[in-house]
C-alpha positions in Angstrom: -0.4 0.0 -0.1 3.0 2.0 0.7 6.3 2.7 -0.9 8.5 0.9 2.0 11.4 3.7 1.5 9.1 6.3 3.1 8.1 6.8 6.8 4.4 5.6 7.0 2.3 7.9 9.5 5.3 8.1 11.9 4.9 11.9 12.9 2.4 14.5 13.2 2.6 16.5 10.1 2.4 19.6 11.8 4.8 19.2 14.6 8.9 18.5 14.3 11.2 16.1 16.3 11.7 18.9 18.6 8.3 19.4 19.3 8.1 22.3 17.6 5.3 23.8 15.6 5.6 23.5 11.0 3.5 26.0 10.2 1.5 24.9 7.0 1.4 26.4 3.6 -1.5 25.0 1.6 -1.3 25.4 -2.1 -4.1 26.8 -4.1 -6.1 24.0 -5.2 -6.9 23.4 -9.0 -9.5 25.5 -10.1 -10.5 26.6 -13.9 -8.0 25.7 -16.6 -5.8 23.8 -14.0 -8.7 21.4 -13.1 -9.7 18.4 -14.7 -12.4 18.4 -17.3 -12.9 15.0 -16.4 -14.2 15.0 -13.2 -16.0 17.5 -10.8 -14.3 20.3 -9.1 -14.9 20.0 -5.8 -13.6 23.2 -4.4 -15.4 25.1 -6.4 -18.7 23.5 -5.4 -17.6 24.2 -1.7 -17.0 27.7 -2.9 -20.5 28.0 -3.9 -21.9 26.4 -1.3 -20.0 28.7 1.2 -21.0 31.7 0.0 -24.5 30.2 0.3 -23.7 29.8 4.1 -21.5 32.9 4.7 -24.8 34.7 3.4 -26.8 32.6 6.1 -24.5 33.2 8.7 -24.6 37.1 8.0 -28.1 37.8 8.0 -28.9 35.0 10.7 -29.0 36.9 13.4 -31.4 39.3 11.4 -33.7 36.4 10.3 -36.9 35.5 11.5 -39.5 32.8 11.5 -42.7 33.6 13.3 -41.4 36.4 15.0 -38.6 34.6 16.3 -35.1 34.8 15.5 -33.3 32.2 13.0 -31.1 30.9 15.7 -30.3 32.6 19.2 -28.6 30.9 22.1 -29.1 33.6 25.1 -27.8 31.4 28.3 -27.8 34.6 30.3 -31.8 35.0 29.6 -32.0 31.1 29.2 -33.6 31.7 25.5 -33.1 29.3 22.9 -34.5 29.7 19.4 -33.5 27.3 16.9 -35.1 27.7 13.8 -37.7 30.1 15.0 -39.0 27.7 17.6 -38.4 29.4 21.2 -37.2 26.9 23.9 -37.7 28.2 27.3 -36.7 26.8 30.7 -40.0 25.3 30.9 -38.5 23.7 27.6 -35.5 21.9 28.6 -36.8 18.5 27.8 -37.6 19.6 24.3 -33.8 21.3 24.3 -32.7 18.4 25.5 -34.3 16.4 23.2 -33.6 18.1 20.2 -29.7 18.2 21.2 -29.7 14.5 21.5 -31.9 14.5 18.1 -28.9 16.6 16.5 -25.9 14.3 18.2 -27.9 10.8 16.4 -27.7 12.8 13.2 -23.9 13.6 13.6 -23.6 9.7 14.5 -25.3 8.5 11.7 -24.0 10.8 8.7 -20.3 10.1 10.3 -20.7 6.3 10.2 -22.1 7.2 6.6 -20.4 9.9 5.1 -17.1 10.5 7.4 -16.5 14.3 8.0 -18.5 15.7 5.7 -19.8 18.1 7.9 -16.2 19.5 8.7 -15.2 19.8 4.9 -18.2 21.5 3.8 -20.5 23.2 6.5 -17.8 23.7 9.8 -18.0 27.3 10.3 -14.3 26.9 11.0 -13.6 25.4 7.9 -16.2 27.6 5.5 -14.2 30.9 7.3 -10.9 29.7 7.3 -10.4 28.4 4.1 -13.0 30.1 1.6 -12.3 33.9 3.6 -9.2 34.0 5.3 -7.0 31.9 3.3 -8.2 33.3 0.0 -7.6 36.6 1.3 -4.3 35.6 2.3 -3.7 33.9 -1.5 -4.8 37.4 -2.6 -2.6 39.8 -0.9 0.5 37.3 -0.5 0.4 34.5 -3.2 0.5 31.3 -2.9 2.2 28.5 -1.0 5.5 29.4 -2.8 5.6 33.2 -2.5 4.1 33.1 1.2 7.3 31.0 2.1 9.7 33.3 0.2 7.8 36.3 2.0 8.3 34.7 5.5 12.0 34.2 5.2 12.9 37.3 3.8 14.4 40.4 5.4 11.5 43.0 6.7 11.7 45.3 3.7 8.7 47.9 3.3 6.8 45.5 1.1 6.7 42.7 3.2 6.2 45.3 6.1 3.4 46.3 4.0 1.9 43.0 2.9 1.6 42.2 6.8 -0.1 45.0 7.8 -2.6 44.5 5.3 -3.3 40.8 5.9 -3.4 41.3 9.7 -5.8 44.5 8.9 -8.1 43.0 7.5 -8.0 39.5 9.0 -8.5 41.6 12.8 -11.5 43.5 10.9 -13.2 40.2 9.7 -12.7 38.9 13.1 -14.4 41.4 14.8 -17.2 41.4 12.1 -17.1 37.7 13.2 -17.5 38.6 16.7 -20.2 40.6 16.2 -21.9 38.2 14.4 -21.2 35.7 16.9 -22.6 38.2 19.6 -26.2 38.6 17.4 -26.8 35.2 17.7 -26.5 35.2 22.0 -28.6 38.2 22.2 -30.6 38.3 18.9 -30.4 40.8 15.9 -32.1 43.5 17.6 -30.2 43.6 20.6 -27.2 43.5 18.5 -28.5 46.4 16.3 -29.2 48.6 19.6 -25.6 47.8 20.9 -23.8 49.1 17.4 -25.7 52.2 17.2 -25.4 53.0 20.9 -22.3 54.3 22.1 -19.6 51.4 23.6 -19.6 53.5 27.1 -23.6 52.9 27.4 -23.0 49.1 26.5 -18.8 48.7 28.3 -19.3 45.3 29.2 -20.7 44.2 26.2 -17.8 45.8 24.1 -15.3 44.7 26.2 -16.4 41.4 25.6 -16.8 41.8 21.9 -12.9 42.9 21.5 -12.1 39.6 23.6 -13.9 37.4 21.1 -12.6 39.4 18.5 -8.8 38.7 19.9 -10.2 35.2 20.0 -11.0 34.8 16.3 -8.3 36.6 15.1 -6.2 33.9 17.1 -7.5 31.3 15.9 -7.7 32.6 12.3 -4.3 34.6 12.2 -2.3 31.7 14.1 -3.8 28.6 15.4 -5.4 27.7 11.9 -5.8 23.9 11.7 -4.9 23.0 15.1 -8.0 23.9 15.7 -9.2 21.0 14.4 -6.5 18.3 15.1 -5.9 19.4 18.6 -9.3 21.6 19.7 -12.2 19.7 18.4 -13.3 16.3 19.8 -14.6 15.4 16.0 -11.8 13.6 14.6 -11.3 11.4 17.8 -15.1 11.2 17.3 -15.0 9.7 14.2 -12.7 7.1 14.5 -15.1 4.9 16.7 -18.1 6.0 14.1 -16.4 4.8 10.7 -15.5 2.0 9.4 -14.9 -0.3 6.1 -18.5 0.8 4.7 -17.9 4.6 5.0 -18.1 7.2 2.4 -14.7 9.0 3.0 -12.1 10.9 1.1 -10.2 7.4 0.4 -7.1 6.9 -1.7 -7.5 3.7 -4.2 -4.4 2.0 -2.7 -5.1 -1.0 -5.2 -4.9 1.1 -8.2 -2.6 3.8 -7.2 0.4 1.4 -5.7 3.1 0.9 -6.2 3.7 4.5 -6.8 6.6 5.9 -8.5 7.3 9.2 -10.5 6.7 9.0 -14.5 9.8 8.1 -16.5 10.2 10.4 -19.9 9.5 7.7 -22.6 8.0 5.3 -20.0 4.6 4.1 -21.4 2.0 2.8 -19.2 1.8 -0.2 -20.2 5.3 -1.0 -19.3 4.8 1.0 -16.0 2.2 -1.4 -15.2 3.8 -4.3 -16.3 6.7 -3.8 -13.4 4.1 -3.3 -10.5 3.7 0.0 -10.5 0.4 1.9 -10.4 -1.3 5.1 -11.4 0.2 7.2 -8.7 3.3 9.2 -10.1 4.2 10.4 -6.9 4.3 14.0 -7.6 3.0 14.8 -3.5 0.7 17.6 -4.9 -1.8 15.6 -2.9 0.2 16.7 0.5 0.8 20.0 -1.1 -2.9 21.1 -1.2 -4.0 19.7 2.4 -4.4 22.2 5.0 -3.6 20.0 8.1 -0.5 18.3 5.9 -1.2 15.0 6.2 -0.6 12.3 2.9 -4.0 10.6 2.4 -2.2 8.0 0.7 -1.2 6.3 4.5 -5.2 6.3 4.8 -7.9 7.7 6.7 -6.5 10.1 9.4 -7.9 11.9 12.3 -6.8 15.2 10.8 -8.0 14.7 7.4 -10.8 17.0 7.3 -12.8 16.0 3.9 -11.9 19.1 2.1 -11.6 17.5 -1.1 -8.5 19.3 -2.2 -6.2 16.3 -2.9 -9.3 15.1 -5.2 -8.8 18.2 -7.2 -5.4 18.2 -7.2 -5.1 14.2 -7.9 -7.8 14.7 -10.6 -5.7 17.5 -12.6 -2.6 15.1 -12.5 -4.5 12.5 -13.7 -5.5 14.2 -16.6 -2.3 15.5 -17.3 -0.6 12.2 -17.6 -3.5 10.8 -19.4 -5.2 8.5 -16.9 -8.7 8.3 -15.3 -9.9 10.6 -12.4 -10.6 8.7 -9.0 -7.4 7.5 -7.5 -8.5 9.7 -4.7 -12.0 10.0 -4.0 -15.2 9.8 -1.9 -15.2 6.2 -1.9 -15.3 3.5 1.3 -12.4 0.7 2.0 -15.2 -2.1 1.3 -15.6 -0.2 -2.8 -11.6 0.0 -3.5 -11.3 -3.7 -1.9 -14.1 -5.0 -3.8 -14.8 -3.3 -6.6 -18.6 -2.2 -5.5 -20.2 1.2 -6.2 -22.7 1.8 -4.0 -23.2 2.3 -0.2 -24.0 -1.0 1.7 -26.6 -0.3 4.4 -25.3 -2.5 7.3 -26.8 -3.6 10.2 -25.1 -0.3 12.7 -25.9 1.9 9.9 -29.4 0.7 9.7 -29.7 0.8 13.5 -28.4 4.5 13.6 -31.1 5.3 11.0 -33.8 4.0 13.1 -32.8 5.8 16.2 -32.5 8.6 14.8 -35.8 8.6 12.8 -37.6 7.5 15.9 -36.1 10.6 17.8 -37.0 13.2 14.8 -40.3 11.9 15.0 -40.8 12.1 18.7 -39.4 16.0 19.2 -41.5 16.8 16.0 -44.9 15.3 17.7 -43.7 17.1 20.6 -43.2 20.5 19.2 -46.1 20.3 17.4 -48.3 19.4 21.1 -46.6 22.5 22.3 -48.3 25.4 23.6 -47.3 28.9 22.4 -48.1 30.2 26.0 -47.8 28.8 29.1 -49.7 29.6 32.0 -50.3 29.1 35.5 -52.6 30.0 38.3 -51.5 29.9 41.4 -53.3 31.4 44.8 -52.3 34.5 46.2 -49.8 34.1 49.3 -51.6 34.6 52.3 -55.0 34.7 50.9 -57.9 32.2 51.6 -61.5 32.8 50.3 -63.8 35.5 50.8 -67.4 35.4 51.3 -69.4 38.2 49.4 -72.6 40.0 51.1 -74.8 38.2 48.5 -73.7 34.8 49.8 -71.0 34.1 46.4 -67.6 32.9 46.9 -64.5 34.9 45.9 -60.8 33.5 45.5 -57.7 35.0 44.5 -55.5 34.1 42.3 -52.1 34.9 40.8 -51.6 34.2 36.7 -48.6 33.5 35.1 -48.7 33.8 30.8 -45.1 33.3 29.1 -46.1 34.3 25.4 -43.1 32.0 23.6 -44.3 33.5 20.1 -42.5 36.6 18.8 -45.9 38.2 18.3 -48.0 40.7 20.4 -50.9 38.7 22.1 -54.3 40.1 23.8 -56.0 37.4 25.7 -58.4 36.5 27.9 -59.6 33.6 30.2 -63.0 31.7 30.1 -64.4 29.3 32.7 -64.8 25.9 31.1 -66.5 23.8 33.6 -68.3 26.6 36.2 -70.1 30.0 35.5 -69.3 32.6 37.3 -67.4 36.1 37.4 -63.4 37.0 36.7 -61.7 40.1 36.8 -58.2 41.4 36.4 -55.9 43.4 38.0 -55.6 45.2 34.1 -58.6 45.0 31.8 -57.1 42.6 30.0 -54.1 39.9 29.8 -51.8 42.1 27.4 -48.5 39.6 26.6 -45.3 41.2 25.0 -43.8 38.7 22.5 -40.9 36.2 24.5 -42.0 37.7 27.8 -43.8 36.9 30.9 -47.1 38.8 31.9 -48.5 38.7 35.4 -52.3 39.5 36.7 -54.3 39.1 39.9 -57.3 37.5 39.0 -60.7 37.2 41.0 -63.0 34.7 40.6 -66.5 34.6 42.2 -69.0 31.8 42.1 -72.5 31.0 43.5 -72.6 28.3 45.7 -74.7 26.3 43.3 -71.5 25.7 41.2 -69.4 24.3 44.1 -68.9 20.8 45.0 -67.6 20.9 48.7 -64.7 22.8 50.1 -62.3 22.5 47.1 -63.9 22.9 43.2 -61.5 22.0 40.6 -62.0 24.5 37.9 -60.9 24.4 34.7 -60.2 27.9 32.7 -59.1 28.6 28.9 -57.0 31.0 27.4 -58.3 32.7 24.5 -56.5 34.4 21.8 -58.2 36.1 18.4 -61.6 33.8 19.2 -59.3 30.5 20.1 -58.4 29.0 22.8 -55.0 28.2 22.5 -54.0 26.4 26.0 -56.2 25.2 29.0 -55.0 25.0 33.1 -57.1 23.9 36.5 -56.9 25.1 39.5 -58.7 24.6 43.0 -61.3 26.9 44.1 -62.0 26.7 48.2 -65.4 26.9 49.7 -66.5 27.5 53.6 -68.0 24.0 52.5 -71.1 22.6 50.6 -72.1 22.8 47.2 -75.1 24.9 48.1 
């Protein structure tokens, strides 16, 4: 599978023998005329997808579904919105179930397609490879130019390029920090924070600068180490993928024994002496942002960015061989020459569990009330007998509006006839806020069933009953 004269995965690609970091200079993946016309160019496809994801990322805090943010994780106020569905502390079981369902989806898709999330959808990869890396190429040039620039003395040209690059990196990091804050506090609050003076939000502005420094450090210095050392997904995937998982893989059956192409050598002659399609150009290593050699097999550092696929396909086109020496494939497909993803018992089990969780979550979300209501007896009160003999109880009502729209509601008695008065003239509920009201319920004695009568009340909004609750009505005794 590998050249015995070469080291086989005996060192970490980003660390030397002395434990010092090796700085990565990945080359630009081939695109356009440099790419193979015989195969899809994944880097171009990822670029298009990244533009879509970046638009969603930038507009996400300001997009609302049903009046709620598309995505908000406000830990301080314990408010979470996922795809416009607002989760409150009372909905913790739903939030926990949503997280478990999401985790199960990761398990299923990783078992089937490896780290496709990391290479195509992860915000770290999208921002690093499709924004910051491209800006670096634009200012400092390709890998060879970057190496030369870093080795040369501090000339005026070097100082200007470095200042421009890091200045742009810092401004972009400041923008990313603002977006992150928007996903925490919501788009409306972010606009207020931006338009007001920083002195009025000193703590928030200081936190914003801290996050700016964090993101600048990640994208300017830490880079691929965020994926290889910090993110646990690389280690997590190793226990999920198997010989049937579709990953970025090197076809060693076709490629070995690897050897450089000798001038004048025909492919028939080359194959007859045991050489494979791999011409050992090392371009797959040169374009890898984590510095690995994919020919050594699936590795923790591989984020499935597909740069090596594009690079290898371009070389195969130049030497007159079919593309796909490096491709999306499973070890089972490479060894047995199969073409389809096999639904193994493990994959079926993951799929069944994921589907069951998704259906359960969907059912609970559909049954979830848009307004929660509680009626508790006012502390220190019992009951009052009115001059006309009717009985009065005092309650404290709490109404949590989980939606993003204003509501004007009223209560109705469902199993008794009586009167209700509110401390306010009506139950007005602001969006995503809890309203409180003192409610006075008066019942004639013929509506009572004893010292304790179970009352059922409904909350009506826009002529529609949206929730019900029960409470206990106290009386001096008897039903008459």
